[in-house]
Z-matrix of the N, CA and C atoms (Angstrom, degrees):
N
C 1 1.442
C 2 1.512 1 110.36
N 3 1.301 2 114.54 1 171.47
C 4 1.462 3 121.65 2 -178.40
C 5 1.513 4 110.08 3 -139.79
N 6 1.326 5 116.17 4 140.39
C 7 1.453 6 123.51 5 171.30
C 8 1.517 7 104.46 6 -108.35
N 9 1.331 8 116.96 7 100.66
C 10 1.465 9 121.51 8 -170.05
C 11 1.531 10 111.77 9 -63.37
N 12 1.335 11 114.83 10 158.65
C 13 1.458 12 120.64 11 -175.93
C 14 1.522 13 111.27 12 -63.52
N 15 1.324 14 113.99 13 141.13
C 16 1.461 15 122.57 14 -178.65
C 17 1.528 16 108.30 15 -162.40
N 18 1.331 17 116.47 16 173.50
C 19 1.463 18 122.57 17 176.17
C 20 1.521 19 108.53 18 -122.60
N 21 1.325 20 115.92 19 147.70
C 22 1.460 21 121.91 20 176.33
C 23 1.521 22 109.50 21 -125.82
N 24 1.325 23 116.08 22 159.34
C 25 1.459 24 121.74 23 179.60
C 26 1.526 25 112.36 24 -91.00
N 27 1.321 26 117.18 25 10.73
C 28 1.463 27 121.67 26 178.45
C 29 1.525 28 108.73 27 -134.23
N 30 1.314 29 115.96 28 160.95
C 31 1.462 30 122.26 29 177.97
C 32 1.524 31 109.27 30 -78.85
N 33 1.334 32 116.08 31 152.70
C 34 1.466 33 122.29 32 173.88
C 35 1.524 34 108.86 33 -124.28
N 36 1.315 35 114.86 34 150.02
C 37 1.457 36 122.00 35 160.29
C 38 1.521 37 104.85 36 -123.62
N 39 1.328 38 116.93 37 120.91
C 40 1.463 39 122.18 38 177.68
C 41 1.520 40 108.18 39 -104.51
N 42 1.326 41 116.54 40 137.68
C 43 1.459 42 121.30 41 173.14
C 44 1.519 43 107.06 42 -129.44
N 45 1.335 44 116.38 43 112.71
C 46 1.457 45 122.24 44 -176.63
C 47 1.527 46 109.89 45 -80.61
N 48 1.326 47 116.27 46 125.93
C 49 1.461 48 123.04 47 -177.81
C 50 1.523 49 112.70 48 -99.62
N 51 1.339 50 117.59 49 -31.88
C 52 1.467 51 121.69 50 179.32
C 53 1.520 52 109.01 51 -158.03
N 54 1.328 53 115.06 52 168.52
C 55 1.462 54 120.99 53 -177.80
C 56 1.517 55 110.63 54 89.33
N 57 1.316 56 115.23 55 176.27
C 58 1.459 57 121.30 56 -178.57
C 59 1.514 58 107.75 57 -156.42
N 60 1.320 59 116.67 58 133.64
C 61 1.455 60 119.76 59 179.45
C 62 1.512 61 110.94 60 -173.42
N 63 1.320 62 114.73 61 -144.78
C 64 1.454 63 121.79 62 -177.18
C 65 1.522 64 108.47 63 -130.89
N 66 1.335 65 114.89 64 145.99
C 67 1.456 66 121.21 65 174.51
C 68 1.516 67 109.45 66 -124.77
N 69 1.330 68 116.09 67 160.74
C 70 1.466 69 121.72 68 -179.15
C 71 1.516 70 110.09 69 -128.66
N 72 1.320 71 115.40 70 136.61
C 73 1.459 72 124.24 71 170.90
C 74 1.517 73 105.96 72 -128.74
N 75 1.329 74 116.41 73 107.39
C 76 1.463 75 121.64 74 -171.50
C 77 1.526 76 108.40 75 52.18
N 78 1.331 77 119.74 76 -119.54
C 79 1.469 78 120.62 77 -177.98
C 80 1.530 79 112.63 78 -97.07
N 81 1.331 80 117.47 79 2.84
C 82 1.467 81 121.32 80 -179.41
C 83 1.523 82 111.00 81 -94.10
N 84 1.335 83 115.97 82 147.75
C 85 1.467 84 122.20 83 174.96
C 86 1.521 85 108.92 84 -111.35
N 87 1.326 86 115.66 85 150.90
C 88 1.461 87 120.92 86 173.38
C 89 1.519 88 108.62 87 -140.43
N 90 1.334 89 115.55 88 158.92
C 91 1.456 90 121.34 89 177.94
C 92 1.529 91 108.37 90 -79.78
N 93 1.322 92 116.49 91 119.65
C 94 1.466 93 122.45 92 177.59
C 95 1.520 94 107.18 93 -93.53
N 96 1.337 95 116.84 94 110.57
C 97 1.464 96 120.21 95 -175.96
C 98 1.521 97 109.19 96 -151.00
N 99 1.313 98 115.52 97 162.62
C 100 1.462 99 121.39 98 179.67
C 101 1.527 100 110.62 99 -55.29
N 102 1.329 101 115.77 100 134.10
C 103 1.453 102 121.69 101 179.55
C 104 1.512 103 114.74 102 93.83
N 105 1.324 104 118.82 103 -8.97
C 106 1.460 105 122.01 104 -178.58
C 107 1.518 106 109.98 105 -89.88
N 108 1.327 107 115.94 106 135.71
C 109 1.460 108 122.86 107 172.92
C 110 1.525 109 108.09 108 -113.74
N 111 1.324 110 116.45 109 140.83
C 112 1.462 111 121.64 110 -177.79
C 113 1.526 112 108.59 111 -135.00
N 114 1.343 113 116.58 112 130.24
C 115 1.466 114 121.45 113 172.95
C 116 1.520 115 108.26 114 -96.95
N 117 1.327 116 116.31 115 129.40
C 118 1.464 117 121.56 116 179.57
C 119 1.526 118 107.92 117 -120.03
N 120 1.335 119 118.04 118 108.25
C 121 1.455 120 120.39 119 179.01
C 122 1.533 121 111.79 120 -64.79
N 123 1.315 122 115.97 121 149.41
C 124 1.465 123 121.21 122 176.89
C 125 1.527 124 109.90 123 -53.37
N 126 1.328 125 116.47 124 140.35
C 127 1.457 126 121.99 125 177.96
C 128 1.517 127 115.12 126 82.22
N 129 1.329 128 118.12 127 2.01
C 130 1.466 129 122.61 128 -179.63
C 131 1.527 130 110.10 129 -89.04
N 132 1.322 131 116.59 130 131.21
C 133 1.460 132 121.32 131 175.30
C 134 1.523 133 107.98 132 -66.54
N 135 1.338 134 117.25 133 128.00
C 136 1.458 135 120.40 134 -176.24
C 137 1.521 136 111.51 135 -154.32
N 138 1.331 137 115.50 136 159.94
C 139 1.459 138 123.38 137 176.61
C 140 1.514 139 108.61 138 -178.72
N 141 1.326 140 116.55 139 178.07
C 142 1.464 141 120.74 140 178.10
C 143 1.519 142 110.22 141 -157.50
N 144 1.337 143 114.70 142 160.11
C 145 1.465 144 121.74 143 -178.87
C 146 1.522 145 108.93 144 -138.96
N 147 1.330 146 116.93 145 136.44
C 148 1.461 147 122.66 146 175.17
C 149 1.525 148 108.27 147 -88.80
N 150 1.329 149 117.04 148 120.84
C 151 1.466 150 121.98 149 179.10
C 152 1.528 151 112.49 150 -102.82
N 153 1.327 152 117.36 151 3.71
C 154 1.463 153 120.44 152 -176.57
C 155 1.526 154 110.70 153 -106.88
N 156 1.321 155 115.33 154 169.22
C 157 1.465 156 120.69 155 175.16
C 158 1.525 157 111.01 156 -80.16
N 159 1.315 158 115.85 157 -17.37
C 160 1.461 159 121.65 158 178.62
C 161 1.535 160 109.53 159 -75.61
N 162 1.317 161 116.85 160 143.32
C 163 1.458 162 120.79 161 176.09
C 164 1.524 163 109.50 162 -62.55
N 165 1.346 164 116.98 163 133.53
C 166 1.458 165 120.40 164 175.07
C 167 1.524 166 107.53 165 -87.50
N 168 1.323 167 114.80 166 122.64
C 169 1.458 168 121.48 167 178.12
C 170 1.519 169 107.83 168 -122.12
N 171 1.326 170 116.96 169 135.15
C 172 1.447 171 119.74 170 178.10
C 173 1.512 172 110.79 171 -146.32
N 174 1.308 173 114.58 172 154.76
C 175 1.447 174 123.42 173 174.69
C 176 1.518 175 106.89 174 -99.11
N 177 1.328 176 117.08 175 130.57
C 178 1.457 177 121.75 176 178.57
C 179 1.518 178 109.15 177 -118.08
N 180 1.320 179 116.31 178 126.40
C 181 1.459 180 121.94 179 174.61
C 182 1.520 181 106.63 180 -111.75
N 183 1.328 182 116.72 181 124.46
C 184 1.461 183 122.34 182 178.53
C 185 1.525 184 108.82 183 -103.95
N 186 1.329 185 116.12 184 132.06
C 187 1.461 186 122.02 185 -176.83
C 188 1.529 187 108.33 186 -124.99
N 189 1.338 188 118.18 187 124.83
C 190 1.466 189 119.99 188 178.84
C 191 1.528 190 111.32 189 -54.18
N 192 1.322 191 115.00 190 144.77
C 193 1.466 192 122.50 191 -175.99
C 194 1.530 193 112.38 192 -51.84
N 195 1.311 194 118.05 193 -41.22
C 196 1.468 195 121.20 194 -174.39
C 197 1.527 196 113.90 195 -84.57
N 198 1.334 197 118.03 196 4.95
C 199 1.462 198 120.42 197 -179.29
C 200 1.526 199 113.51 198 -102.90
N 201 1.312 200 118.39 199 5.83
C 202 1.475 201 121.23 200 174.18
C 203 1.505 202 109.77 201 -122.97
């Protein structure tokens, strides 16, 4: 599956628990895999895609814009 690129008004911290694929932060790509943590500042274009047969599971922490 894929979570298409979008922007949010709050910060995210993503922690990938399973699966393997690619993630996007603005025009940059990163490897989305178990054990990886990613900070996404508010207003940043972002998304991710699972390229494996394994279910992609991740923990998402949302932080209000004015709290960082």
